[in-house]
N, C-alpha and C positions, 0 to 999 in steps of 0.2 A: 541502633534502636530495634527492638524485637517486640512488635505489637501486631495484632491482627489488623488487616486493612479495614478501615471504617471511616465514614464521614463524621467529623466531629467539630468542635469549637462553636460554642454559642456566641461568644464575643471575641472574634478573632483579631489578631494584631493587624495593623494597617498594612496595605500592599502598595509598594511603589514601583517595583520592577517585576516583569513577567518574561519568561523565555518560552516561546512556542516552538516545539520540535518539528517544524515544518518549513518549507521554503516560503519566503515572503510573497504574499499575493498582491496584485495591483489594487484590488478593491476588497475590503473586508469589514464586517461589523466590529472587528477588533479595534479598528482605527477610531470608531465612535467611542468605545470604552476608553481608549487611551486619552482622548480629549476630555470626556466627561469626568473621569476620576483622576486626571493629571498623572497618568502612568507613563513609564518607559516600557514599551513592549518590543522585545527583540525577537528575531526569527532565525532559526538555525536548524537545518535538516540533520536529524541524528542518524539517518540511514540514507544510502544512495544505491543506485543500480550500476553494476559493472558487467560488461559483456564477457562471455566466455570466448576466448580467442578461437579463430578458425583451426589453429594447430591443435588446441586441446579438444575442440569439438570433434575433430576428425578421429580422435581416439575412441569415440563412442561407436564408430562404424555405422553411424546413421547417415543415410544419403537422402537429403530432402527431395531430390527429384525422383526418387522411387515411390513417393506418395502422391496420390492423385487429388487428395483433399487436405486442406490446412485449416485447423480450427484456431481462430485468433481471439484471445480474451482481453487484450489490452494494446495500447499504442506501443508500449515497451516490446511486447511480443512481436509486433510488426517490425519495429526498428531492428531488432536483433535477428529476426528470421532472415530479413533481406541482407543484413550486414554479413551474417555467416555465409549465406549463399554467394555473396560477392567475394568474400575472402577465399572461399573454396572453388570459385569460378564455376558455380552451378547456375544453370539457367532453367528456371521453372517453365514447364510446358504452358502454352497458351490455353490449354484445356483444363488446367488446374482449377479446382473449385475451392472457394474461400468461404468459410463459415464464420461470421463475425458476431460477437456476443451483443453488440449494440450498433446503433446507426452512427454514433461518433467514431467507433472503431472502423466501420465500413468506409466512412468519408475519409478517414486518415489513410486508409489503404490506397486511395487514389494517388497518393504521392509516389507509389511504387509500382503500380500496374496501369496499363491502359484499361480502364474500367470496362468499356464496352466489349473488350475481347475476352473477358473472363466471366466466369459464372460466380456470382457473389450472393450469398444468402445472409440475411440480416435478422437478428433477434432484437428484442426490446431492452433486455437487461441480463437475463439469466440463461443458462443452458437449456432450461425447459422451454424457453421461447423458440429455441432453435430445434427442439426435439422432432417436430413433424418433418422438417427439411432433412435433418440428418438421417432419420429412419427411412425416408424415401430413397436416399442414396446409399444406404448401409450395404446393400448386397454387392454393389459394383465398385465401391471406392475403398482405398486404403488411406487411413486418416493419420495425420501428424499433428501433435499438439506442442507447439513451442511454449516453453514455460521457464520459470526461474527455479532457483533452489527450493522455493517454497511450494512449488507445484501448483496445481489447480484442482483441489480436492472435489469440488462439486462436479466439475467437468469429467474428471477421471472416474469418479463413481458412476456417473451416468453411462459412460462408454463401456465400463466393465459390466454393469448390470444388464446392459442391452447387447452384450457380446459383439461389439464392434471390432473390426480389424484395425487396431490403432497402436500408436507408440508415442510416448512423450519424449520431448527433446529439450534438455536444459541448455538454454542459449544465453542466459544472463542470471546474475545473482544479486540479491538484496543483501547488502553488507553494512556493517557499522561504519559511520564516518569518523574521521579524525577530529576530535573535539579538544585536543590538548591545549589549544590557546585559551580555553575557558577554565583552566585549572585553578586560577586564582580569582575567578569571578563568581560572585554569588547572586542569586535571584530570590525574590520573595516567593515566587510561584514558578514551578516547572510544569508545563502542559504536555501530556503524552496522548498519542492516538493509537498506539499499537504496542504489542509485547516486544517488537523488535526495537522500539524506542527505549524501552527499559533495558533491554539487553545491551544496547549501545552505550547507555549511561554507565553500566558496570564494566563493559569492555574498555571504556576510556578511564573510568575512575573506580577501580576495584574496591577501594576503601571508602566509597561514598557514604556519608552519614547525613541523614535528613536534617537533624537539628531543628531550626526554625523554619526551614523551607517548606512551603505548602506544595502538595502534589495534586495536580488536576488530571483526571483520566477520562477518556472517552471509550465506552464499551466494556462489556463483561470480560473479554479476553485480556484487555489491558489491565483491568482491575485485578484479575487473577494473577498477572505477572507481578504486579505491585505487591500483592499479598504474599506471594512466594518469597519475595525479598524482605519481608518483614517491615515494610514501610507503611506509613499512615496515609490513607486517601483523605484529603480535605475538601476536594471539589470533584463532583462526579456527574457525568452526563452519559446517556439520557437518564433522567430522573422524573418522578411524578410532576407533571406540569412543565417540565424543562426538556426540550428536544435537542438543543445545541450546546456546544461547549461555551460559546459566548454567553448563552443564557445562564448557564451554570456559573460562569465567572461573575456575571452581573449580579446574580442573587447573592453571591459571596461578598462582592464589593459593597453592596448596600449595607452589609453588617460591618465589614472591616474598615471601610472608608466613608463613614456617614458624613453628609454635608453639614 
């Protein structure tokens, strides 16, 4: 199918099955939709994180213990930073400073360090929240940014623009999951939240044809990835008056599955 991505269908076909390309949560408004509209909603991560082995990381010639400050942007970054250190038998100094993008990340850090013996700086959500603390320590510290193959563009740009002494260190990768067991399974709706989910779809099924399958997307970057593949967007969030994917699905289901 080769059409521009667009939201369409005034009187859509009914929906009975939905596949959400994420891990299944314990609680979710999706479960309410499932009951209200008598749906089968399945959950399957289309992407997952794999750690870079200590052996492969050693080839980068980056030595974490040569850096006095570590910038942590996610729980994955924490997990793989300390995993690599353990594999390489590196022990970080008790004087190491840790700059955490959010309170949740800082709390998670306590699994790996004795919190009171370290200096930890915490932001609210973005790198700009940490900017005052980072700039205060800019002159004396050498910064390391553990990251994935996707990098951390906002953080990297900030460090470059402000002339920090820093280095990024790829310690984990976001890769496509194996979905081969779904080769003979069809769903009325596929729900995507990132361009990587679309990439995974085609990594697993290079000859994928949309046919009657509805595509639901969240975010502009995901929409762009769908458009690049020539697929049709049937359900999109956010949209005027709709902030969540479940809200967008419910608006569509009111038309496709009227009571």
